[in-house]
C-alpha positions in Angstrom: -12.0 -5.0 0.4 -12.4 -5.5 -3.4 -10.9 -8.5 -5.3 -9.8 -7.3 -8.7 -7.9 -9.4 -11.3 -4.9 -7.3 -12.0 -2.6 -5.1 -9.8 -1.5 -3.1 -12.8 -5.1 -2.2 -13.8 -5.7 -0.7 -10.4 -2.4 1.1 -10.2 -3.0 2.7 -13.5 -6.6 3.6 -12.6 -5.4 5.4 -9.4 -2.4 7.0 -11.2 -5.0 8.6 -13.6 -6.8 9.9 -10.5 -3.7 11.6 -9.2 -2.2 8.9 -7.0 1.2 9.1 -8.6 3.7 8.7 -5.8 5.4 5.4 -5.2 6.5 4.2 -1.7 8.7 1.6 -0.2 9.7 0.5 3.3 13.0 1.4 4.7 14.1 1.2 8.3 10.5 0.8 9.6 9.2 3.9 7.8 7.4 4.4 4.5 9.6 6.4 2.0 8.4 8.3 -1.1 10.7 6.9 -3.8 11.0 10.3 -5.6 11.0 12.9 -2.9 12.7 10.7 -0.2 10.2 12.0 2.4 9.7 9.6 5.3 6.4 8.8 7.0 5.5 6.9 10.2 2.3 5.0 10.5 0.2 7.8 12.0 1.0 10.0 9.0 -0.5 7.5 6.5 -4.2 7.3 5.5 -5.4 4.2 3.6 -7.9 5.2 1.0 -8.5 1.8 -0.6 -7.2 -1.7 -0.3 -7.2 -4.4 -3.0 -6.2 -8.0 -2.3 -4.7 -10.3 -5.0 -4.0 -14.0 -4.9 -1.5 -15.8 -7.0 -2.8 -17.5 -10.1 -0.8 -20.7 -9.6 -0.4 -20.5 -5.8 -3.2 -18.9 -3.7 -0.6 -18.6 -0.9 1.2 -15.9 -3.0 -0.9 -12.9 -1.9 -0.4 -9.2 -2.2 -2.3 -6.1 -1.2 -2.3 -2.9 -3.1 -2.7 0.1 -0.8 -4.0 3.4 -2.2 -2.8 6.0 0.3 -2.5 9.7 1.2 0.1 11.1 3.5 -0.3 13.8 6.2 1.3 16.4 3.8 -1.0 15.6 0.9 1.0 13.1 -1.0 -1.0 10.5 -2.9 0.1 7.2 -4.2 0.2 3.4 -4.1 2.2 0.7 -2.6 2.0 -3.0 -3.3 2.7 -5.3 -0.4 3.6 -8.9 -0.7 2.1 -11.2 1.9 3.2 -14.6 0.8 4.4 -16.9 3.6 8.0 -16.4 2.5 7.8 -12.5 2.3 9.4 -10.2 4.8 6.9 -9.1 7.5 8.1 -5.5 8.0 5.5 -4.2 5.6 2.7 -6.1 7.3 3.8 -4.9 10.7 3.9 -1.3 9.5 0.4 -1.3 8.0 -0.9 -3.1 11.2 0.2 0.0 13.2 -1.6 2.5 11.1 -4.3 4.0 13.4 -7.8 2.6 12.8 -9.1 6.1 12.2 -6.6 6.5 9.4 -8.0 3.5 7.6 -10.6 5.1 5.3 -11.0 2.0 3.2 -13.6 0.4 5.4 
């Protein structure tokens, strides 16, 4: 896993490479914000992961996932992993099959 300085820098870099879809969690599935297509964990492939720590508080952590979907969608999702954040995103990404994690 790489440790870059700015989430926005990497989001822009991958958007320029064609990873233009944005995703969010809803009812335990990942949803494409624009198309509204829904994906379960086995339909997601992690291309890259980037970890970020908060400047003023290292406990404020996020991970940028660069992903592809089973039907060819490509995009990013930024997951907050601070102690006070909701855990549904972490739980979802933990269930992605190991063979679908291409970032390692």
